[in-house]
C-alpha positions as CSV (number, residue, x, y, z in Angstrom):
1,M,57.0,-7.9,-17.0
2,A,60.2,-8.3,-18.9
3,K,61.9,-5.1,-20.2
4,Q,61.7,-4.8,-24.0
5,I,65.1,-4.4,-25.7
6,T,65.0,-2.5,-29.0
7,P,67.4,-3.6,-31.7
8,D,69.1,-0.2,-31.8
9,Q,70.4,-0.5,-28.2
10,E,73.9,-1.8,-27.7
11,I,73.7,-4.0,-24.7
12,W,76.8,-6.0,-23.9
13,V,77.3,-8.0,-20.6
14,M,80.3,-9.5,-19.1
15,T,80.3,-13.3,-18.8
16,R,79.6,-13.1,-15.0
17,E,76.6,-10.8,-15.6
18,G,75.4,-13.2,-18.2
19,A,75.6,-16.0,-15.6
20,Q,73.6,-14.0,-13.1
21,L,70.9,-13.3,-15.7
22,T,70.7,-16.9,-17.0
23,G,71.3,-18.9,-13.9
24,Y,74.1,-20.7,-15.5
25,S,77.6,-20.9,-13.9
26,P,80.2,-18.2,-14.6
27,E,82.4,-21.0,-15.9
28,Y,79.8,-22.2,-18.3
29,M,79.2,-18.7,-19.7
30,E,83.0,-18.2,-20.1
31,Q,83.3,-21.5,-22.0
32,L,80.3,-20.5,-24.1
33,A,81.9,-17.2,-24.9
34,R,85.3,-18.8,-25.8
35,K,83.6,-21.4,-28.1
36,N,81.5,-18.8,-29.9
37,F,84.4,-16.4,-30.2
38,K,86.4,-19.0,-32.1
39,L,83.6,-19.4,-34.7
40,P,83.2,-17.2,-37.7
41,E,80.8,-14.3,-36.9
42,D,78.0,-15.6,-39.1
43,D,78.0,-19.0,-37.4
44,R,77.9,-17.7,-33.7
45,L,74.8,-18.4,-31.6
46,I,75.8,-15.5,-29.3
47,N,77.7,-12.4,-30.6
48,V,80.9,-12.2,-28.6
49,R,83.7,-9.6,-28.3
50,K,86.9,-9.9,-26.4
51,R,88.0,-7.2,-24.0
52,S,91.4,-6.7,-22.5
53,G,93.1,-10.0,-22.3
54,F,90.9,-12.7,-21.0
55,F,87.6,-11.0,-20.6
56,Y,84.6,-11.5,-23.0
57,E,81.4,-9.5,-23.5
58,L,78.2,-11.1,-24.7
59,W,75.4,-9.5,-26.7
60,L,72.5,-9.4,-24.3
61,P,69.7,-10.1,-26.8
62,D,71.5,-13.2,-28.0
63,V,72.0,-14.4,-24.4
64,L,68.3,-14.0,-23.7
65,R,67.4,-15.8,-27.0
66,Y,69.9,-18.6,-26.0
67,I,68.1,-19.4,-22.8
68,D,64.7,-19.6,-24.3
């Protein structure tokens, strides 16, 4: 049974964690994060934020919706 995520929970995952959850490669998730980060916020498929240099965090509910 999948854990339910409520909209008020702030759940961010690093790209490597996103890769583990989705089965995609870490390189693919990093590329996906970079491409989405360059888009205007309203146009992003996955909400992304940049952390300390080269690290990205992905909004988990968007990642789960992306793999469906």
